[in-house]
PABAZA-797121 format. One record per residue (C-alpha): residue in one letter; x, y, z. Coordinates in steps of 0.2 Angstrom, whole numbers, plus 5000, padded with zeros to 4 digits. Layout:
aXYZ/...
END
This chain:
x497848955029/x496448945017/x496349065003/x494949124991/x495549154973/x494649304967/x494549294948/x493849454942/x495349544933/x496149504916/x497749594918/x499049614932/x498449684949/x499049854954/x498149884970/x497049804984/x496349894998/x495049865012/x493749985018/x493850055036/x492749925043/x493649785034/x492049705027/x492449765009/x493949734998/x494249844983/x495449794969/x496149864953/x497249814939/x497849854921/x496149804914/x495349974918/x493949904928/x494049914947/x493049784958/x492249774975/x492249614985/x491449555001/x492849495012/x491749375021/x491649255007/x492549324992/x490949374983/x491149504969/x489849634973/x490149754958/x491249834946/x491550014940/x491650044922/x492250204914/x494150224914/x495150204898/x496850164906/x497750064919/x497050094937/x498650134947/x497850174964/x496150194973/x495450244990/x493750224998/x493150355011/x492850325029/x491050275027/x491250165011/x490150285002/x491350354989/x492750274979/x494150364971/x495150284957/x496750354949/x497050304931/x498350314917/x497050394907/x497450564916/x495850564926/x495250524944/x493450474945/x492350474960/x491050334961/x489550284972/x490050124980/x488250064982/x487750094964/x489350094954/x488850264946/x490250384941/x489850544951/x491250654945/x492850654934/x494350754938/x495550784924/x497450794926/x498850844914/x499750674915/x499450494921/x498850494939/x499850374950/x499050394967/x497550464976/x497050484994/x495550545004/x495850675018/x495150635035/x493750755032/x493050645018/x492850805008/x494550845000/x495750724992/x497550734985/x498250654969/x499950634962/x500250634943/x501650594932/x502550714920/x501850734903/x502550834888/x503051004895/x502250974912/x503150914927/x502450794940/x501150874951/x500250854968/x498450914967/x497150944980/x495350934975/x493750984985/x492250874981/x491051004987/x491651134975/x490751164959/x492351154949/x493351004945/x494951104945/x496151084960/x496151204974/x498051184976/x499351124963/x501151084968/x502451074955/x503750944957/x505251014948/x506650914939/x508250864949/x509950864940/x509050884924/x507950724927/x506050724930/x505550654947/x503950544948/x502950524964/x502450344968/x501250364983/x500350494993/x499550495010/x498750625022/x499550625039/x498650625055/x497350765056/x497750815038/x499350915044/x500450865030/x500450765013/x501650625015/x502350584997/x503650454991/x504650464975/x505550354963/x507250434968/x507150354986/x506550524994/x505050555005/x504350725008/x503150815019/x502150945010/x501151085018/x499351055011/x498951245013/x500551325006/x501251184996/x502951205004/x504151065009/x504151055028/x505350905029/x506250785018/x507250625020/x508150495008/x507450335013/x508150224999/x509450224986/x508250154973/x506450184969/x505150174982/x503750064975/x502450094989/x502250175005/x500850115018/x500350195034/x499550105049/x497750145054/x498150275067/x499450355056/x500850335069/x501950225058/x502350205039/x503250075030/x504150095013/x504449954999/x505849984988/x506749904973/x508349904983/x507749734991/x507249815008/x505649885017/x505950015030/x504850065045/x504750245050/x503950355064/x502650455055/x502850605067/x504650645065/x505150535050/x506350435061/x506950275054/x506550125066/x506749955057/x507449885041/x506749715033/x508049645021/x507549525007/x508349444992/x507149524979/x506349694975/x504949734987/x503349794979/x502249824994/x502249805013/x500949825026/x500949835045/x499749725055/x498549815066/x498349665078/x500049595079/x501849655079/x502049585061/x502549655044/x501949575028/x503049595012/x502749554994/x503749564978/x504749464967/x505749474951/x505249604939/x503949534926/x505049564911/x506449454919/x505349314924/x505549164912/x504749024922/x502949004929/x503648924944/x503149014960/x504648944969/x505949004956/x505149174955/x505049194974/x503249254973/x502749234992/x502049345005/x503449355018/x503049375037/x504249475048/x504349515066/x504149695067/x505349715082/x506649585078/x506649615059/x506749435056/x505649325044/x504649195052/x503549125038/x502949145021/x501349105010/x501549044992/x500249034979/x500449174966/x501249134949/x501949314946/x502749454957/x501549514971/x501149694967/x499949744981/x499549694999/x498249735011/x497849675028/x496149685036/x495949805050/x495249665061/x496749555058/x495749405052/x496349405034/x497449485021/x497349505002/x498749494989/x498749544971/x499949494958/x500649504940/x499649344937/x498049444937/x497349354953/x496849424970/x497049294984/x496049325000/x496949235014/x496049195030/x497249165045/x497048995054/x496948975073/x498748945075/x499249115068/x497849205077/x498349125094/x500249165091/x500949275105/x502149405104/x503849325108/x504449465119/x504449395137/x503349475150/x504349575164/x503649465178/x504349305170/x506049365172/x506849275187/x508649335187/x508249525183/x509549515170/x509349655156/x510049555142/x509849615124/x508249565116/x509349465103/x509749345117/x507949295118/x507549255100/x505849175099/x505748995097/x504149015088/x505049095073/x506048945070/x504548825071/x503548925059/x504848935045/
END
């Protein structure tokens, strides 16, 4: 698997994201300057200058026309992807932790941290409005006297709900019209670092400091699978072309006392989506992996780490030709309905 090393940031990477077509990759870090790359060859096409704080999240619209960036400087900025021009700035009351375009490419939602007397908030903005004030603001109250921080926000299918994860392990579905909580589950006992949905928004996966990633049905919030690791999971993504899950993480930066990638366990780990078993890993980073993204076409994936580098990995032929280990029905000669666990894939052992 051959990687391109994208050296465009001076601080730890916070987020990497492909556009809808998969030909562009966007990255952001604590150095305040997001970058746009061509996925074909790793060429940097441009940067976006204007923020005065860490960029915690970004999102690009369906047509790769506008980019939204969420920053610790308590603003969200909307940029023209083609020119890099800042088109609008949306002020918040606290550091902005997440941002997501709705499916109509007109409205977007943000999550912001508590600040002074203000609680954490969910805000919805209309880009076609003359005002930069939110059209809806949802207060996230304290729980047991402690402030609660949201960690990631998504719109569900057809903008029916806002799916929000929190640092107390809870996931909630908010009504984007009334602001009411329509459903809530406790997914983890510790902080949910990241939540990612698949392209058609039928599944989502959570990454937690409790050393697990969990797969859920996005319609009814039913827990489907758990992927167990021996380190905090900072990000996880669902492959669009294979039944695979990619996990990234590692020891917290403050506890890492060595530059050895092996000791710090800074690999991207590959799991069978159905079997919940690890079958391979990709090394290369010299710090915890903070962000992962996989191209919608399934040909490459990107990882961003505490070391400040984005690695763009192109899958080799052996991976692209890999078949799902689930046996075909017509191949069964005895008609036995044994559990899938009795038919563990030989390819898994071969690839470890």
